C-alpha positions as CSV (number, residue, x, y, z in Angstrom):
1,M,15.0,-7.4,-2.9
2,D,15.2,-5.5,-6.2
3,Q,11.7,-6.3,-7.3
4,Y,8.3,-5.9,-5.7
5,T,5.9,-8.8,-5.3
6,C,2.1,-8.9,-5.8
7,I,0.0,-10.2,-2.9
8,N,-3.7,-10.9,-2.5
9,S,-5.8,-9.5,0.3
10,E,-5.4,-12.6,2.4
11,Q,-1.6,-12.3,2.2
12,A,-1.9,-8.6,2.9
13,I,-3.7,-9.4,6.2
14,E,-0.7,-11.6,7.1
15,W,1.7,-8.8,6.2
16,L,-0.3,-6.3,8.3
17,Q,-0.3,-8.7,11.3
18,Q,3.5,-8.7,11.0
19,G,3.7,-4.9,11.1
20,A,3.5,-3.9,7.4
21,V,2.6,-0.4,6.4
22,V,0.1,0.4,3.7
23,A,0.8,3.2,1.3
24,D,-2.5,4.0,-0.5
25,I,-1.9,6.0,-3.7
26,R,-5.5,6.8,-4.5
27,D,-6.7,10.4,-4.6
28,T,-7.3,12.0,-1.2
29,Q,-11.1,12.1,-1.6
30,S,-11.3,8.4,-2.3
31,F,-8.9,7.7,0.5
32,N,-11.1,9.7,2.9
33,Q,-14.2,7.8,1.9
34,G,-12.6,4.6,3.0
35,H,-9.2,2.8,3.2
36,I,-7.4,-0.1,4.8
37,P,-7.0,0.6,8.5
38,G,-3.8,2.4,9.3
39,A,-3.0,3.2,5.7
40,F,-1.0,6.3,4.7
41,N,-2.4,8.3,1.8
42,L,0.8,8.7,-0.4
43,S,0.9,11.2,-3.2
44,N,3.5,13.2,-5.1
45,D,2.8,16.0,-2.6
46,N,3.9,14.1,0.5
47,L,6.3,11.5,-1.0
48,H,9.4,13.3,0.3
49,E,7.9,13.5,3.8
50,F,7.0,9.8,3.7
51,M,10.5,8.8,2.6
52,M,12.1,10.9,5.3
53,A,10.0,9.3,8.0
54,A,10.0,5.7,6.6
55,D,11.7,2.7,8.0
56,F,13.0,1.1,4.8
57,E,13.1,-2.4,6.5
58,T,9.4,-2.4,7.4
59,P,7.3,-4.3,4.8
60,L,5.3,-2.0,2.6
61,I,2.1,-2.7,0.8
62,V,1.1,-0.3,-2.0
63,C,-2.6,0.0,-2.7
64,C,-4.4,1.8,-5.5
65,Y,-7.9,1.4,-7.1
66,H,-7.6,-1.8,-9.0
67,G,-4.0,-3.0,-8.5
68,I,-2.5,-1.5,-11.7
69,S,-1.0,1.8,-10.7
70,S,0.3,0.3,-7.5
71,Q,2.7,-1.9,-9.4
72,S,4.7,1.0,-10.9
73,A,4.6,2.8,-7.5
74,A,5.9,-0.4,-5.8
75,Q,8.7,-0.7,-8.2
76,Y,9.6,3.0,-7.7
77,L,9.7,2.4,-3.9
78,V,11.9,-0.6,-4.3
79,H,14.4,1.5,-6.3
80,Q,14.3,4.1,-3.5
81,G,15.6,1.5,-1.1
82,F,12.6,-0.2,0.5
83,E,13.5,-3.8,1.2
84,K,10.1,-5.6,1.0
85,V,7.5,-4.0,-1.1
86,S,4.3,-5.5,-2.5
87,S,1.5,-4.4,-4.7
88,L,-2.0,-5.3,-3.6
89,D,-3.7,-7.4,-6.3
90,G,-7.1,-6.0,-7.2
91,G,-6.3,-2.9,-5.2
92,F,-8.8,-1.3,-2.8
93,E,-11.8,-2.6,-4.9
94,S,-10.7,-6.2,-4.2
95,W,-10.1,-5.4,-0.5
96,T,-13.6,-4.0,-0.1
97,V,-15.0,-7.3,-1.4
98,S,-12.7,-9.6,0.6
99,H,-12.7,-7.5,3.8
100,P,-15.7,-5.2,4.0
101,D,-15.3,-5.2,7.8
102,K,-11.7,-3.9,7.6
103,I,-12.3,-0.4,6.2
104,E,-11.9,2.9,8.0
105,A,-12.8,6.4,6.9
């Protein structure tokens, strides 16, 4: 894959059930207030650490606030060698509407 895809929250649930990892690129304070269960708060400060520990074959869902910033982050991660990367349409805001029962703090 040389391009990321965009998926909605229902597709993200399917990916998660298949073992996908969520990289949440929102700021730490927002992430700590609530995020998709099991998500990793990815920032420029811990990008290297994340890349060193990552399994590049595991599907990766990139999440931001509204689904805009995650697209460029997803494309960057594809270029770094991740094989299956997706941007979450509507971001965490959409997730909170679709799955209010699937949020952890």
